[in-house]
C-alpha positions in Angstrom: -0.5 -37.3 7.3 -0.8 -33.5 7.1 0.0 -31.3 10.0 -2.2 -28.3 10.9 -0.5 -24.9 10.6 0.5 -23.3 13.9 -1.7 -20.4 15.0 -0.8 -17.1 13.4 1.2 -18.6 10.5 1.1 -16.8 7.2 2.3 -18.6 4.0 2.6 -16.7 0.7 3.0 -18.7 -2.5 4.2 -16.7 -5.5 3.9 -18.2 -8.9 6.0 -16.1 -11.2 5.6 -17.3 -14.7 8.1 -15.5 -16.9 5.8 -15.7 -19.9 2.6 -14.7 -18.2 1.2 -13.1 -15.0 2.4 -13.5 -11.5 -0.1 -15.2 -9.2 0.0 -14.9 -5.4 -1.9 -17.2 -3.0 -1.9 -16.4 0.7 -2.7 -18.8 3.5 -3.5 -17.9 7.1 -3.2 -20.7 9.6 -3.3 -23.1 6.6 -6.6 -21.7 5.2 -6.6 -19.9 1.8 -7.3 -16.2 2.2 -9.5 -14.7 -0.5 -11.7 -11.8 -1.2 -11.6 -8.5 0.6 -9.5 -9.9 3.4 -6.6 -10.2 1.1 -4.5 -7.3 -0.2 -1.4 -8.0 -2.3 1.1 -5.2 -2.8 3.8 -5.7 -5.5 6.8 -3.3 -5.7 8.3 -4.0 -9.1 10.3 -1.2 -10.8 10.7 -3.3 -14.0 13.8 -3.9 -16.0 13.8 -0.4 -17.6 14.2 1.4 -14.2 11.7 3.3 -12.2 10.7 6.7 -13.6 8.8 9.3 -11.6 5.3 8.1 -12.8 6.1 4.6 -11.5 7.3 6.1 -8.2 4.2 8.3 -7.9 1.7 5.4 -8.7 3.5 3.0 -6.3 3.5 5.5 -3.4 -0.1 6.5 -3.8 -2.2 4.3 -1.5 -5.9 3.7 -1.0 -7.3 5.1 2.2 -7.7 1.6 3.8 -4.0 0.6 3.5 -2.5 0.4 7.0 0.2 2.9 7.8 2.9 0.3 8.4 2.2 -1.3 5.0 2.3 2.1 3.2 5.5 3.0 5.0 7.1 -0.3 3.9 6.0 0.2 0.2 7.2 3.8 0.3 10.6 2.8 1.7 11.0 0.1 -1.0 10.0 2.5 -3.8 12.3 5.2 -2.6 15.2 2.7 -2.6 14.5 2.0 -6.3 13.8 5.5 -7.5 16.8 7.8 -7.9 15.4 11.1 -6.7 18.7 12.9 -7.3 18.4 12.2 -11.0 14.6 12.7 -11.3 13.7 15.9 -13.1 10.2 16.1 -11.6 10.0 19.0 -9.1 7.6 17.1 -6.9 10.2 14.3 -6.4 13.1 16.7 -5.8 11.2 18.5 -3.0 10.7 15.3 -1.0 12.8 15.3 2.2 15.7 12.9 2.4 16.4 10.9 5.5 18.3 13.7 7.1 15.6 16.3 6.2 17.6 17.8 3.4 16.0 18.0 0.0 17.4 16.6 -3.3 17.7 20.2 -4.6 20.2 21.1 -1.8 22.5 18.3 -3.0 23.2 19.7 -6.4 
């Protein structure tokens, strides 16, 4: 006998096939979420390391991405991208957590 999902429950099933694509299926209250109601964001710097182009594309968001989601993605991307070593001037000008810039650290 199957139990119904409790109200407000979100389940995310990630099928990461090492030889193919990664598929993600989301359920809200036990019902599969599809179409425009579903937005999946993947932060994956890859095995070679995140260069500036990866960082820039990962932190560029569509207008309809909620601010809290964009902030979470940006925080994760910043954790992967070494701004101190990045030679791109746009990256070096970004403020650090204590409002210094990467240029001031060299």
